[in-house]
C-alpha positions in Angstrom: -55.7 -75.2 -30.5 -52.0 -75.2 -30.8 -49.9 -76.6 -33.6 -47.9 -79.7 -32.6 -44.9 -78.8 -34.7 -41.6 -78.0 -33.0 -39.6 -74.9 -34.1 -36.9 -77.1 -35.7 -39.5 -78.9 -37.9 -40.9 -75.5 -39.0 -37.4 -74.3 -39.9 -36.7 -77.5 -42.0 -40.1 -77.1 -43.7 -39.3 -73.5 -44.5 -35.9 -74.5 -46.0 -37.5 -77.2 -48.1 -40.2 -74.9 -49.5 -37.5 -72.2 -50.2 -35.4 -74.7 -52.1 -38.5 -75.9 -54.1 -39.3 -72.3 -55.0 -35.8 -71.8 -56.2 -35.7 -74.9 -58.4 -39.2 -74.2 -59.8 -38.1 -70.7 -60.8 -34.5 -71.3 -61.9 -34.8 -74.7 -63.7 -36.8 -73.1 -66.6 -34.4 -70.1 -66.7 -31.4 -72.4 -66.9 -33.1 -74.4 -69.7 -33.8 -71.2 -71.6 -30.2 -70.1 -71.2 -28.9 -73.5 -72.3 -31.1 -73.3 -75.4 -29.9 -69.8 -76.3 -26.2 -70.5 -75.8 -26.4 -73.8 -77.7 -28.4 -72.3 -80.5 -26.0 -69.4 -80.8 -22.9 -71.7 -80.9 -24.3 -74.3 -83.2 -25.7 -71.8 -85.7 -22.1 -70.9 -86.5 -21.3 -74.5 -87.5 -24.5 -75.6 -89.4 -26.0 -73.8 -92.4 -29.4 -75.6 -91.9 -31.5 -74.5 -88.8 -33.1 -78.0 -88.3 -30.1 -79.7 -86.5 -29.3 -76.5 -84.6 -32.8 -76.2 -83.2 -32.9 -79.9 -82.4 -29.6 -79.8 -80.5 -30.6 -76.6 -78.7 -33.9 -78.1 -77.5 -32.1 -81.3 -76.4 -29.6 -79.2 -74.4 -32.5 -77.3 -72.8 -34.4 -80.5 -71.9 -31.3 -82.0 -70.3 -30.5 -78.9 -68.4 -34.1 -78.6 -67.1 -34.2 -82.2 -66.0 -30.8 -81.9 -64.3 -31.7 -78.9 -62.2 -35.2 -80.3 -61.5 -33.8 -83.6 -60.2 -31.0 -81.8 -58.3 -33.6 -79.6 -56.6 -35.9 -82.5 -55.7 -32.9 -84.5 -54.4 -31.7 -81.6 -52.2 -35.3 -81.1 -51.0 -35.4 -84.6 -49.7 -31.8 -84.9 -48.5 -31.5 -81.6 -46.7 -34.2 -82.1 -44.0 -32.3 -85.2 -42.9 -29.1 -83.3 -42.6 -30.7 -80.3 -40.8 -32.4 -82.4 -38.1 
C-alpha cells in the first residue's frame, strides 16, 4: 500500500517538524540565558536577592513564552508559504 502524500507535502511536514524541534530545544535555553543575564545585572543594583530572583524569573518566563509563541506561529504560517 502506497502513501497518498505528495513529495511537496512531505517536505513541508519535515520543515514544520524541524522548526518544532528547534523551538522545543532553544526556548528553554533562551529562558535560562535570560535568567542568568538578568540575575547578573540586577544583582549589582539590589542588595537583597529577593527582587533580583523575582525579576530574573519574570524575564525567563517572558523569554520562554515569546520564543514558544514565535515557534508555534512560524510552524503554522510557514506551511502556507511553502505550498
